[in-house]
Residue, then its C-alpha position, 0 to 999 in steps of 0.5 A: m693567186s694574185k695579190k693587189v699591191i698599192y704604191g704611193i709615190y712621194d717627192d720628199d723624204d720628210v713627208i714619206l717618213k711622217a707618212v710611214k709613221d701615220i700609216r703604221g699608226k693606223g695598223v697597216d703593214i708596209a711591205e717596203v719603202y724605196s728611196p734614192f738615199p738612206i732616210h734617218g729613222l725610217d728603219h725604226a718607223l717601219g719597225l725593222k729589227p736591228t741588222r746583224l751585218a756588224i757581226t758578220s763584218f767582225i767575223y770577216g775581219c777575224t778571218g782576214l786576220s787569221l789568214a794573214l797571220l797563217m800566211m805570213w807564218y807559213m811563208m816567212i817562218h816555216d817554208w822559207p825563213m830568211n834573215i832580213g835585216g838581222k830579224p830572227s825567223f824562229t817564231l811568229i811572235q818575234n816577227l809580229p811587229a813587222f807583220i802588223p801592217i800586212t795583218f791590218e791590210m788583210t783584215v780590212f780587205f777581207a771585211s770590206h770585200l766580203m761585206v760587199i758580197t754579203y750586202l749584194i746577196r742579202c739585197k738580191l742585187y747580184p748579177g742575174s737577179s730579178q730584183t727590180s724597183p717598181d718605179p725607176r724614179t726611186t733611183d733618182d728623186m722620188f720615194l715609193m711606199e709599197i703596201e699589200a692590200h687584202g680587200n681594203e684597197a679603197e681605205i689604203i688609197a685614201l690613207i696614202k693620199k691623205t699623207g701627202a702622196i703625189e701619185v698612187k698606183e695599184e698593181n696585181i702581182d702574180 
């Protein structure tokens, strides 16, 4: 069963933000908004829930911290203890000040790299995915609003044009 999707194309971020507020105010659900850059307040205007990516970043950082300490304990204390500059190699706690820079770097490394991977998977932008923008101009200078129509196409098209869209397109999606 195919569904009808209506796209409204805008040329200004302030106009599309106001259009999202107006259209949502009329009770119409907006499926997606495509933008070449983040628009402040758009997530609130769309009614999106706050993201939980900060929690995952904290977990990834804690994983990096734990693995860094484990790696340094194993290499420098357990497996091959060496007397470097007179530092004792009996416990991790005694050597912790020397390990802080490496621990910090591993924490940042894990958090940043795993966040990029999580973002790409969450947004379906990994290699081989079929996620594409409905209009290639949204990666340059245009903004696109996507609304699924349920028999009220004329009403939605009129509403999109009234809010300042420079172009309106309809498509059937299978």
